C-alpha positions in Angstrom: -9.7 -13.8 32.9 -8.2 -16.2 30.4 -6.2 -14.5 27.6 -6.7 -15.6 24.1 -3.9 -16.4 21.7 -4.3 -14.9 18.2 -1.5 -16.9 16.8 -2.1 -18.6 13.4 -1.9 -22.4 13.6 1.4 -23.7 12.4 -0.3 -26.0 9.9 -1.6 -22.9 8.0 1.8 -21.2 7.6 4.0 -24.3 7.2 6.0 -23.2 4.2 4.9 -21.6 1.0 2.7 -24.5 0.0 -0.5 -22.6 0.6 0.6 -19.3 -1.1 0.3 -20.4 -4.7 -3.2 -21.9 -4.5 -4.4 -18.9 -2.4 -2.9 -16.5 -5.0 -4.6 -18.4 -7.8 -7.9 -18.2 -6.0 -7.5 -14.5 -5.4 -6.6 -13.9 -9.1 -9.7 -15.9 -10.2 -11.9 -13.9 -7.8 -10.4 -10.6 -9.1 -11.3 -11.6 -12.6 -14.8 -13.0 -11.9 -16.2 -10.7 -9.2 -16.3 -7.5 -11.3 -18.3 -9.4 -13.9 -20.9 -10.5 -11.5 -21.6 -7.6 -9.2 -22.8 -4.0 -9.7 -20.2 -1.3 -10.3 -20.9 0.3 -6.9 -19.7 -2.9 -5.2 -16.6 -3.1 -7.4 -15.8 0.5 -6.4 -16.2 -0.3 -2.7 -14.1 -3.5 -3.0 -11.4 -1.6 -4.9 -11.2 1.0 -2.1 -11.0 -1.7 0.6 -8.2 -3.4 -1.3 -6.2 -0.2 -1.7 -6.5 0.5 2.1 -5.6 -3.1 2.8 -2.3 -2.6 0.8 -1.7 0.5 2.8 -2.3 -1.4 6.0 0.1 -4.3 4.9 2.8 -1.7 4.2 2.3 -0.1 7.6 2.4 -3.5 9.3 5.7 -4.3 7.5 7.2 -0.9 8.5 6.0 -0.7 12.1 5.5 -4.3 13.0 8.6 -5.9 11.6 11.2 -3.1 11.6 9.9 -1.1 14.6 10.3 2.2 12.7 7.5 4.7 13.3 5.7 6.0 10.2 4.3 9.5 10.3 4.0 9.9 6.6 3.5 6.7 4.7 0.1 7.8 3.4 1.9 10.7 1.5 3.3 8.2 -1.0 -0.2 6.7 -1.5 -1.6 10.2 -2.0 1.2 11.1 -4.4 0.4 8.0 -6.6 -3.4 8.6 -6.4 -3.1 12.3 -7.2 -0.7 11.7 -10.1 -3.0 9.0 -11.5 -6.0 11.3 -11.3 -4.2 14.2 -13.0 -2.9 12.0 -15.8 -6.3 10.4 -16.5 -8.5 13.4 -16.2 -6.4 16.3 -17.5 -3.8 14.6 -19.7 -6.2 12.1 -21.1 -3.9 9.1 -20.7 -5.4 5.6 -20.6 -5.6 4.0 -17.2 -2.7 1.5 -17.5 0.0 3.9 -18.7 -1.2 6.5 -16.1 -1.1 3.9 -13.4 2.5 2.9 -14.3 3.6 6.6 -14.3 1.9 7.2 -11.0 3.8 4.2 -9.5 7.0 5.7 -10.9 6.2 9.2 -9.4 5.4 7.8 -6.0 8.5 5.6 -6.2 10.7 8.6 -7.0 9.2 10.6 -4.1 9.9 7.6 -1.9 13.5 7.3 -3.2 14.1 11.0 -2.5 12.9 10.8 1.1 14.6 7.4 1.5 18.0 8.7 0.6 17.6 11.5 3.1 16.2 9.2 5.8 19.0 6.7 5.5 21.3 9.3 7.0 18.9 10.1 9.9 18.8 8.3 13.3 16.4 8.5 16.2 14.6 11.9 16.6 16.1 13.1 13.3 14.4 10.2 11.6 11.1 11.4 13.0 11.8 14.9 11.9 12.4 13.6 8.4 9.1 11.8 8.4 7.5 15.0 9.6 8.9 17.0 6.7 6.6 15.3 4.3 3.7 17.2 5.9 5.3 20.6 6.3 2.8 23.3 5.2 4.0 26.0 2.9 
C-alpha cells in the first residue's frame, strides 16, 4: 500500500506573503458572514472557531514542544466561566467582560506557569494534573 504524504506544498508556505491576504479575507468574512446568515449559524460558527483556537494551542504545545497537556482546557473554561458570570450576573457589556475574562485566564495560566517552570518529567505531569484535583 502506497503511503500518502500530507505535507503542504512549499509554494503555499514560502514566506509570509500569503498570510496578510489570507488574514484580510478572514477579517472580511468575519464581518460579512454574521450579517448574511441566521443567528443559529453564527452561534455554530463561533463555537467551531473557539474550538479551533483550542486545537491550535494544543498543536503548538504538543506538536512543537513535545510537552503533554492534561489541563489546557482548564484555561479555556476559566475564561468562558468568567465571561458568563460577568455578563449575566454583573451586567457588564460583552467587550469589557471579554477583556476581564482574558485577564483572569491569563492570571491562572501565569500562576500555573510559574509553578510548572520548576517542574520536570513526571513532576510536570503531576502539576498538570493538579488543575483537575477535586475538592
